DSSP file (Angstrom, degrees, kcal/mol; ACC not computed):
  #  RESIDUE AA STRUCTURE BP1 BP2  ACC     N-H-->O    O-->H-N    N-H-->O    O-->H-N    TCO  KAPPA ALPHA  PHI   PSI    X-CA   Y-CA   Z-CA
    1    1 A M              0   0    0      0, 0.0     2,-0.2     0, 0.0     3,-0.0   0.000 360.0 360.0 360.0 145.9  -61.8    7.6    9.9
    2    2 A N     >  -     0   0    0      1,-0.1     4,-2.0     0, 0.0     5,-0.2  -0.665 360.0-101.0-111.9 173.5  -61.4    3.9    9.6
    3    3 A V  H  > S+     0   0    0     -2,-0.2     4,-2.7     1,-0.2     5,-0.2   0.863 118.1  57.4 -62.5 -37.5  -61.5    1.1   12.2
    4    4 A G  H  > S+     0   0    0      1,-0.2     4,-2.4     2,-0.2    -1,-0.2   0.917 108.6  44.1 -61.9 -44.8  -57.8    0.9   12.5
    5    5 A S  H  > S+     0   0    0      2,-0.2     4,-2.1     1,-0.2    -1,-0.2   0.857 113.3  51.4 -71.5 -33.1  -57.3    4.6   13.4
    6    6 A I  H  X S+     0   0    0     -4,-2.0     4,-2.0     2,-0.2    -2,-0.2   0.920 111.5  47.8 -66.3 -42.7  -60.3    4.4   15.9
    7    7 A S  H  X S+     0   0    0     -4,-2.7     4,-2.2     2,-0.2    -2,-0.2   0.910 111.2  50.5 -63.3 -42.6  -58.8    1.4   17.5
    8    8 A A  H  X S+     0   0    0     -4,-2.4     4,-2.2     1,-0.2    -1,-0.2   0.892 109.7  51.2 -63.5 -38.7  -55.4    3.1   17.7
    9    9 A G  H  X S+     0   0    0     -4,-2.1     4,-2.2     2,-0.2    -1,-0.2   0.885 109.1  50.5 -64.2 -38.8  -57.0    6.1   19.3
   10   10 A A  H  X S+     0   0    0     -4,-2.0     4,-2.1     2,-0.2    -2,-0.2   0.883 109.8  49.7 -68.3 -38.1  -58.7    3.9   21.9
   11   11 A V  H  X S+     0   0    0     -4,-2.2     4,-2.3     2,-0.2    -2,-0.2   0.908 110.3  51.7 -65.1 -40.6  -55.5    2.2   22.8
   12   12 A S  H  X S+     0   0    0     -4,-2.2     4,-2.1     1,-0.2    -2,-0.2   0.903 108.7  50.5 -61.4 -41.9  -53.9    5.7   23.2
   13   13 A Q  H  X S+     0   0    0     -4,-2.2     4,-2.2     2,-0.2    -1,-0.2   0.892 108.6  52.4 -62.9 -39.4  -56.7    6.7   25.5
   14   14 A A  H  X S+     0   0    0     -4,-2.1     4,-2.2     1,-0.2    -2,-0.2   0.913 108.9  49.6 -63.1 -42.0  -56.2    3.6   27.6
   15   15 A L  H  X S+     0   0    0     -4,-2.3     4,-2.5     1,-0.2    -1,-0.2   0.877 108.8  52.7 -65.0 -36.8  -52.5    4.4   27.9
   16   16 A E  H  X S+     0   0    0     -4,-2.1     4,-2.3     2,-0.2    -1,-0.2   0.891 107.9  51.8 -64.1 -39.0  -53.3    8.0   28.9
   17   17 A R  H  X S+     0   0    0     -4,-2.2     4,-2.2     2,-0.2    -2,-0.2   0.919 110.3  48.3 -62.7 -43.1  -55.6    6.6   31.6
   18   18 A V  H  X S+     0   0    0     -4,-2.2     4,-2.7     1,-0.2    -2,-0.2   0.919 111.4  50.0 -63.2 -43.4  -52.8    4.4   32.9
   19   19 A Q  H  X S+     0   0    0     -4,-2.5     4,-2.4     1,-0.2    -1,-0.2   0.889 109.7  51.2 -63.7 -38.5  -50.4    7.3   33.0
   20   20 A A  H  X S+     0   0    0     -4,-2.3     4,-2.1     2,-0.2    -1,-0.2   0.914 112.7  45.1 -64.7 -42.9  -52.9    9.4   34.9
   21   21 A V  H  X S+     0   0    0     -4,-2.2     4,-2.6     2,-0.2    -2,-0.2   0.908 112.4  51.8 -67.3 -41.0  -53.4    6.8   37.5
   22   22 A A  H  X S+     0   0    0     -4,-2.7     4,-2.6     1,-0.2    -2,-0.2   0.906 110.2  48.8 -62.1 -41.1  -49.7    6.1   37.7
   23   23 A A  H  X S+     0   0    0     -4,-2.4     4,-2.4     2,-0.2    -1,-0.2   0.896 111.3  49.9 -65.4 -39.5  -49.0    9.8   38.3
   24   24 A A  H  X S+     0   0    0     -4,-2.1     4,-1.6     2,-0.2    -2,-0.2   0.906 112.1  47.4 -65.3 -41.0  -51.7   10.0   40.9
   25   25 A I  H  X S+     0   0    0     -4,-2.6     4,-0.6     2,-0.2    -2,-0.2   0.920 112.8  48.7 -65.9 -43.3  -50.2    7.0   42.7
   26   26 A A  H >< S+     0   0    0     -4,-2.6     3,-0.8     1,-0.2    -2,-0.2   0.886 110.9  51.0 -63.8 -38.3  -46.7    8.5   42.5
   27   27 A G  H >< S+     0   0    0     -4,-2.4     3,-1.4     1,-0.2    -1,-0.2   0.814 102.2  60.7 -68.1 -30.0  -48.0   11.8   43.8
   28   28 A A  H 3< S+     0   0    0     -4,-1.6    -1,-0.2     1,-0.3    -2,-0.2   0.673  90.6  70.4 -71.0 -16.1  -49.7   10.0   46.8
   29   29 A A  T << S+     0   0    0     -3,-0.8    -1,-0.3    -4,-0.6    -2,-0.2   0.574  74.6  97.2 -76.9  -7.6  -46.3    8.8   47.9
   30   30 A D    X   -     0   0    0     -3,-1.4     3,-1.5     1,-0.2     6,-0.2  -0.718  55.6-170.5 -85.0 103.6  -45.4   12.4   48.9
   31   31 A P  T 3  S+     0   0    0      0, 0.0    -1,-0.2     0, 0.0    -2,-0.0   0.665  78.5  70.7 -70.1 -14.3  -46.0   12.5   52.6
   32   32 A S  T 3  S+     0   0    0      1,-0.2    -2,-0.1     2,-0.1    -3,-0.0   0.612  98.1  51.1 -77.7  -9.8  -45.5   16.3   52.7
   33   33 A N    X   +     0   0    0     -3,-1.5     3,-1.6    -6,-0.2    -1,-0.2  -0.731  59.1 171.4-128.7  83.3  -48.8   16.8   50.8
   34   34 A P  G >  S+     0   0    0      0, 0.0     3,-0.5     0, 0.0    -1,-0.1   0.626  72.0  75.2 -69.5 -10.6  -51.6   15.0   52.6
   35   35 A A  G 3  S+     0   0    0      1,-0.3     2,-0.4     2,-0.0    -7,-0.1   0.712  82.0  70.9 -71.5 -18.4  -54.2   16.7   50.3
   36   36 A D  G <   +     0   0    0     -3,-1.6    -1,-0.3    -6,-0.2    -6,-0.1  -0.191  69.4 152.9 -92.1  42.8  -53.1   14.4   47.5
   37   37 A M    <   -     0   0    0     -3,-0.5     2,-0.4    -2,-0.4    -8,-0.1  -0.429  27.3-157.3 -71.0 147.7  -54.6   11.3   49.0
   38   38 A I        -     0   0    0    -10,-0.1     2,-0.9    -2,-0.1     3,-0.1  -0.975  19.2-128.5-130.4 142.5  -55.7    8.6   46.5
   39   39 A D     >  -     0   0    0     -2,-0.4     4,-2.1     1,-0.2     3,-0.2  -0.804  20.9-162.4 -88.1 107.5  -58.2    5.8   46.8
   40   40 A F  H  > S+     0   0    0     -2,-0.9     4,-2.3     1,-0.2    -1,-0.2   0.809  87.6  54.9 -67.3 -29.3  -56.2    2.8   45.8
   41   41 A S  H  > S+     0   0    0      2,-0.2     4,-2.0     1,-0.2    -1,-0.2   0.890 108.9  48.9 -69.6 -36.1  -59.2    0.6   45.1
   42   42 A E  H  > S+     0   0    0      2,-0.2     4,-2.2    -3,-0.2    -2,-0.2   0.892 111.0  50.6 -66.5 -38.5  -60.5    3.3   42.7
   43   43 A A  H  X S+     0   0    0     -4,-2.1     4,-2.5     2,-0.2    -2,-0.2   0.897 108.7  51.7 -64.8 -40.3  -57.1    3.4   41.1
   44   44 A A  H  X S+     0   0    0     -4,-2.3     4,-2.3     2,-0.2    -2,-0.2   0.901 109.7  49.3 -63.9 -40.2  -57.2   -0.4   40.7
   45   45 A V  H  X S+     0   0    0     -4,-2.0     4,-2.5     2,-0.2    -2,-0.2   0.918 110.9  50.0 -64.0 -42.9  -60.6   -0.2   39.0
   46   46 A E  H  X S+     0   0    0     -4,-2.2     4,-2.3     1,-0.2    -2,-0.2   0.898 110.6  49.5 -63.7 -40.5  -59.3    2.5   36.7
   47   47 A L  H  X S+     0   0    0     -4,-2.5     4,-2.2     2,-0.2    -1,-0.2   0.900 111.5  49.1 -65.1 -39.9  -56.3    0.4   35.7
   48   48 A S  H  X S+     0   0    0     -4,-2.3     4,-2.4     2,-0.2    -2,-0.2   0.901 110.9  50.1 -64.8 -40.5  -58.5   -2.6   35.1
   49   49 A A  H  X S+     0   0    0     -4,-2.5     4,-2.5     1,-0.2    -2,-0.2   0.901 110.2  49.8 -64.8 -40.4  -60.8   -0.5   32.9
   50   50 A A  H  X S+     0   0    0     -4,-2.3     4,-2.4     2,-0.2    -1,-0.2   0.898 110.1  51.2 -64.7 -39.6  -57.9    0.8   30.9
   51   51 A K  H  X S+     0   0    0     -4,-2.2     4,-2.5     2,-0.2    -2,-0.2   0.926 111.9  46.4 -62.5 -45.1  -56.6   -2.7   30.4
   52   52 A L  H  X S+     0   0    0     -4,-2.4     4,-2.7     2,-0.2     5,-0.2   0.889 111.0  52.9 -65.0 -39.0  -60.0   -3.9   29.2
   53   53 A Q  H  X S+     0   0    0     -4,-2.5     4,-2.1     2,-0.2    -2,-0.2   0.928 111.7  45.3 -61.7 -45.5  -60.3   -0.9   26.9
   54   54 A A  H  X S+     0   0    0     -4,-2.4     4,-2.1     2,-0.2    -2,-0.2   0.923 114.0  48.8 -64.8 -44.1  -56.9   -1.6   25.3
   55   55 A A  H  X S+     0   0    0     -4,-2.5     4,-2.1     1,-0.2    -2,-0.2   0.907 112.1  48.5 -63.4 -42.1  -57.6   -5.3   24.9
   56   56 A A  H  X S+     0   0    0     -4,-2.7     4,-2.2     1,-0.2    -1,-0.2   0.895 110.4  51.8 -65.2 -39.3  -61.0   -4.6   23.3
   57   57 A S  H  X S+     0   0    0     -4,-2.1     4,-2.2    -5,-0.2    -1,-0.2   0.893 109.2  49.5 -65.0 -39.5  -59.5   -2.1   21.0
   58   58 A V  H  X S+     0   0    0     -4,-2.1     4,-2.7     2,-0.2    -1,-0.2   0.903 110.2  51.1 -65.9 -40.3  -56.9   -4.6   19.8
   59   59 A K  H  X S+     0   0    0     -4,-2.1     4,-2.4     2,-0.2    -2,-0.2   0.893 109.3  50.4 -64.2 -39.0  -59.5   -7.2   19.3
   60   60 A V  H  X S+     0   0    0     -4,-2.2     4,-2.3     2,-0.2    -1,-0.2   0.924 111.2  49.1 -63.1 -43.8  -61.6   -4.8   17.2
   61   61 A F  H  X S+     0   0    0     -4,-2.2     4,-2.3     1,-0.2    -2,-0.2   0.928 111.9  48.1 -61.5 -45.5  -58.5   -4.0   15.1
   62   62 A R  H  X S+     0   0    0     -4,-2.7     4,-2.1     1,-0.2    -1,-0.2   0.881 110.7  51.5 -63.8 -37.8  -57.7   -7.7   14.6
   63   63 A A  H  X S+     0   0    0     -4,-2.4     4,-2.2     2,-0.2    -1,-0.2   0.907 109.4  50.1 -64.8 -40.9  -61.3   -8.4   13.6
   64   64 A E  H  X S+     0   0    0     -4,-2.3     4,-2.3     1,-0.2    -2,-0.2   0.907 110.1  50.3 -64.2 -40.7  -61.2   -5.6   11.0
   65   65 A Q  H  X S+     0   0    0     -4,-2.3     4,-2.5     1,-0.2    -1,-0.2   0.883 110.0  50.7 -64.3 -37.8  -57.9   -7.0    9.6
   66   66 A E  H  X S+     0   0    0     -4,-2.1     4,-2.7     2,-0.2     5,-0.2   0.896 109.2  50.8 -66.7 -39.9  -59.4  -10.5    9.3
   67   67 A I  H  X S+     0   0    0     -4,-2.2     4,-2.4     2,-0.2    -2,-0.2   0.922 111.6  47.6 -63.0 -43.7  -62.5   -9.1    7.5
   68   68 A V  H  X S+     0   0    0     -4,-2.3     4,-2.6     2,-0.2    -2,-0.2   0.928 112.5  49.6 -62.5 -44.9  -60.2   -7.2    5.1
   69   69 A R  H  X S+     0   0    0     -4,-2.5     4,-2.0     1,-0.2    -2,-0.2   0.920 112.4  46.9 -60.6 -45.1  -58.1  -10.4    4.6
   70   70 A N  H  X S+     0   0    0     -4,-2.7     4,-1.3     2,-0.2    -1,-0.2   0.880 111.3  51.7 -66.2 -37.4  -61.2  -12.5    3.9
   71   71 A T  H  X S+     0   0    0     -4,-2.4     4,-0.9    -5,-0.2     3,-0.3   0.917 110.2  48.4 -64.9 -42.6  -62.6  -10.0    1.5
   72   72 A L  H >X S+     0   0    0     -4,-2.6     4,-0.7     1,-0.2     3,-0.5   0.859 106.1  58.2 -66.1 -33.6  -59.4   -9.9   -0.4
   73   73 A D  H 3< S+     0   0    0     -4,-2.0     3,-0.4     1,-0.2    -1,-0.2   0.829  98.9  60.2 -64.4 -30.7  -59.4  -13.7   -0.5
   74   74 A L  H 3< S+     0   0    0     -4,-1.3    -1,-0.2    -3,-0.3    -2,-0.2   0.850 111.5  38.8 -63.1 -33.7  -62.8  -13.6   -2.2
   75   75 A F  H <<        0   0    0     -4,-0.9    -1,-0.2    -3,-0.5    -2,-0.2   0.468 360.0 360.0 -97.9  -2.8  -61.3  -11.6   -5.1
   76   76 A A     <        0   0    0     -4,-0.7    -1,-0.2    -3,-0.4    -2,-0.1   0.466 360.0 360.0 -89.6 360.0  -58.0  -13.4   -5.3
């Protein structure tokens, strides 16, 4: 595995986290099922964590691309 595929996997995981929270929030809107209560502050924390995970993964990918570019510049 290379850094690019690891970063892409981490972004994918972040998107899955967002989708899971979104589904939980949407399910909580159903008043006929009070068992599906959701803690909105916990959901907000999960969304923030997913955002940070995606942003960090993109930064890692960009750093890896810059390293590759600088390495190629050495030999050009």
